[in-house]
N, C-alpha and C positions, 0 to 999 in steps of 0.2 A: 306349846312345847316344841323345842327344836331337838331333832334326833340326828346324830352322826352315825353312819354305818361305815366301818372301816373293814373292807374286804381284804383278806390276806391269805397267805399260805405259809405255814410254819416250816422253818428249817430245822426245828428241834422236835422232840417228842411232845405229846400233848401235856404230859405232867409238868414239863419244864415251863411251857407257856402259861399253864394254869397257875403254877407256883408264882411266876413273876406277877401275874395279874392280881393274885391274892395279896401280894406285898405292895403293889402299886395302887390298888383300888382305894385304900384309905386316903392316900395323897390326892388322887384324882377327885374324890368325892368330898374332900375337906371343906370347900367353901359352902357347901349346902346347896340343895336344889339340883344336884347332879347324881345320876345313877349310871353305873357301868355294868354291862353284862357281856358274856362271851357265849357264842353259839358255834358249835362244830357242824360242818356239812355232813349230811347223811350219805351223800353220793360221791364226794370227792375227798379222798384221804388227805389230811393236812390242811384242807381249806376251812376257813373260819370267818366269822363276822364278829367284830367287837363293836358293841352298841353303846353309845354315850347319849343319855337323855338329859336335856336341860329344861328346867322348869319354864323358862321364858327367854326372850331375846336378850334381856339385860344380863341374865346369868350366863348365857352363851357368849356374849361379847366380852364380859369380864374374864371368862375362862380363856378366851383366845389371847387376851393380853397376858394372862398368867403363863400360858404355853410359851409365849415369846420371851418373857422377862424373868420368870422364876427359875433359878438354877436347878432346884430339885426336880421340877417338872421336865426341864430340858434333859437332865441326866437320865430320867426314867424313859423318856421318849427315845433317846439315843440307844439305851440298852434294849428297848423293845425292838428297834430296827435290827439289831444283831440277831434276833431270834426269827427273823422273817427270811423267806427264800427270795423275795423280791419286794420292791416298794408297794405299799398298800394302795388300793383304790378307795377313795373316800367320797361318800355322798352325804349331802345335808338336806334334810327335809323339815318343814314346819307343819305341825298339826293345826289345821284351821277348822276342824269339824267338832272338836270336843270342848272347846272353850267359847265363852261368850265373845261375840264380835267386838273388835277393838273400835275405839272412837276414831274420828278423822285424824290422819297423820299430821303432825306439826309441819307447817310449811315455813321455810326461811323467807325473809324479805327478799323480793326480787326473784323468787323461785319460779321458773317457767314450766315446771313439770305439769302434766295433765292432772285435772281434778281427780281425787281418789273416790271413785263411785263403787267401791268394792274390789278394785283391782288388787289392793294390798292383801286382801283376804284370799287371793289365789296366787300365791308367790311362785316364783320361778323354781324349777328343779335345778339344783346346783351340784355339780360333780366336783370332787376334791381329789387331788393327786399330790405327788411329791412328798415333802417332809414337813410335818407340823413343827413350828418353831423357827423355820427359816423365813427370810423375807417373803412377803406375800405378793403373788402376781394374779391378776384377774384376766382371763381370756374371753374375748367376745367374738363369737364365730360369725361367718357370713351367711348369706341367704341360702336356705335349704340344708345347711349343716346343723350341727348340734354341739353341745359341750363335750361330746365324746369324739369329735373329729379332729383332735390334736394329738394323735398317738405318738408320732415321731418327736414332736416338741416336748411332750410330757416325759417321754423316755429320756430325752437329752437333758432335761432339767430335774430329773428324779431326786437327786441328792442336794440340789442347790436352792430349790424354791418350794414354798407352800403354795400350791396351785389351786385356784378356784375357777371353774369353767361352767357357767350357767347354760342351760338351754334357753335361748331367747323365747319370748312369748310367741306361740304359734309354731314352735319348733321342738323337736325331741319330745320329752315327756312333760314339758311345761304346759300350763293351761292354754286353751284356745282363746282367741279373741271373742268378746261378745259382739253382738251386732252393732252396738253403739261405738265400741272401741275401734272397729274396722275403719270408721270414718276419720279417725285421728290416730291411726296406727303409729306414725313416727313419734308423736308425743307420748303415747302409752309406753312404747319400747324404751324411750329415754327415761321416763319416770321409773321403770323397772330397774334400769342400770343405776340411777341415782339412789334408789332404795338400797341396792346392793352395796354401793360405795358407803352410804351412811351407816350401814350395819358393820362395817369393818372396824377393828379396834385401833388401827393405825393406817396411815397413808399407804397406798399400794402402787405397784407397777401395773399399768393398764395397757393391755395388748389387744388390738382388734384387727380383723381382716374384713375387707369389703364392707358389707352392711355393718358388721361389728366395728370396723374402723371408723365409720361415720358416727356411730353411737358413742364410741370412745372419745372421739374428737369433741363432740358436743358435751359429753359428760365432763371432760377435763376443763372445758370453759365454764361450766356451771359449778364445778367442785375442784378448783385448783389446789385447795388445801388438802384434798383427799388423794391426790395423785402425785407420786414421787417422780415418775417418768412415764412417758407415753410412747408406745411403739405402734405404728400404723402401717399395715401391710396392704398396699394398693387400696386405700379406702374408697368407698363408693361415692362418686360425685352426684349430688342431688340433680335430678332431671325430671322432666314431666311435661305434660301438655297443660297449658294454662286454661282454666275453666272458671267462669263466673258462678259464684254461689252467693246469692243475695247481693250484698254490697261489697263483697271481697272476692279476690282472685285466689283460687286454689289450684293445685297441680295434681293431675292424675297420671298414673303410669301409662306409658305407651302400650297400646294393644299388642304390638308385636313382641314386646318384652314379656308381657303376661303369657301370651301364647307359647313363646319359646320356653319359659320356665315350666309351665304346666306340661308341655309335650315331653320335656326331659324327665319330669317326675313320673309321667305315665309310662315311659319306656322302661325305667328301672322297676316300676311296680309290675309290669307285664312279664318282664324277663330279666330278673336280676343277674342271672349268670351271664347272659349275653352282654349286658352293660359292663359288668366287671371285666369280662374278657376284652371288651373294646377299650376300656381304660388302661388295661395292661399293654395293649398294642400301641395306643396312641399317646401315652404319657410315660414319664419317668418316675411316677409316684411309687412309693413302696406298697407292698401288699397290705400292710396295716392301714395305710392311709386310704387305699381304695376300698377295703372292706368297711372301714368306718364311714366313709362317704356313702357307700351303697346302703348301709344300715340306717342312716339318718333320713334318707329321702322319703320313705313311706310315712314318716312321722310329721311331715310338714302340713300345716293347716291350709287346705286348698282354698277355703274362703279368704284367707289372708292373701294368697297369691292372686285371686281374682279381684279382690276389692281393696286390699290394704297395701298393695305393692307400689307405693310411691314414697318418696323420701323427704317430703316436707319442704321447708324453706330452701330456696336455691342459693343462699349465701355460701361461698366457697373460699376463695383466697383470703377474704377478710377474716375468716375463722382462724386460719393458720397464723395470720398476722397478729391476732389477739391472744394467742396462747401464752400462758405464763409458767409453763412447766417444760423441762427438757423433753424434746420430741424427736423421734427418729422415724422418717418416712422410708419404708423399704419398698422399692418399686421395680417393676419389670423394665427391661431396656426400653421397650416401647410402652409408654404409660399415658394413654390419652386422657385418663381421668385425673392425673396428678395436677396439683395447683401450679400455676405458672410461676416460676422462680422470680421473675421480675415484678410480680405483684405481691410477694411475701417478703417483707423486710423485717425479719425476726431472727436474731442470732440464736434463739433457743431451738429453732427448727433446723434439723439437719436431714439431708436425703442421701440415700445410696441406691444406685441403679444396679440391678443384677442381670447381666446378659444371659440369654438362654432361658429366662423365666417368663412365664405368662402371668395371668392374674393371681394365681396361687403360688406365690414366690416360694414359700416355705416347703411346698410339696414338689415343685419343679426343680429347685436348686437348694436342698436343705442345708448342705455344708456352707454355702455362701450366706444363707439367711442366718444360720446359727452363729457364724463368725461375726457378722455385722452386728447382730443384736447383743451377743455376749459382750463384745467390746464396748458397745454403747452403755450397757447396764453396769459393767465393771467401772467405767468412767464416772457414772453418776450415782451408783448405789454402793459400789465397792465390791471387792472380791469376796465370795462366800467361802469360808474356810470349812 
């Protein structure tokens, strides 16, 4: 069963919202296999959760298509938004404990994803924002972040996009890595992203930062038909120490990288207030971004940091050269990880450098980031009315 939780705050009285839902519910539930409920908060006046339960993934995927294409559904959703004080926060979960385990996932010819040894039975936690029925965008966060660490971008896109933001495996509220998965973490994380793309009712805009940018890049190469456009914010360049493992060479993370990441997480865990104060002094990030950043760090899987923090195959410029979807690289002025322009001969790949930004371009220079990405998406996706 798939369950959507739509957290909102009413701009009207309770009776008005309940009356609307009583009128809309037969339309929402018409296809069958869908149940809609409403719960009011006992502690926050006006706060509510609208719960939509779907019998299975097929029912859920079909209803997402209906949300995007059915005029009656879109009219009801638009009316629902007029009753809210602010855009809702949407979360999606899949129940994997009450149903019999599914059989092995169908693999496409040439699919390079990791073998499914139970991973699909422990799906990612997915956060939803924005406006259902709008074009869909999937946000893939960076190392030690989570699907909740995009507050300024989500606010900027509230009315224009239907936003899906997963917690990558080992991050946020998503499952931890098993011992076996840690030895092939890059493949496992890519498989998670491919599963997410395969579950979408239509091609999406795929946006990634750092580690999420590398995963988005690899996913777009695996599923070009599932990606309308690709936005990569200073994607992480694969790196590591070559090590022999049997008859093959594998790459492991540099010890100083592992130590640095873990030390940073420990600092936030020991004194969150001090780290938040430091970020306010040292960065231009908004308070919302800093608070979301601080909240995500205690949720990182430390075993992943110690054993899984490597990025897999070292291929880099050749990946950009092979892209078959419109791609925007958003880079800091000094971008040591960026692919060399002279080695990427691909007219679909465009780059923009943002002066005054570091690795987190959207946080350091949000206005410049939004302007560049909005212009790119308007060109390739069209203006959202």
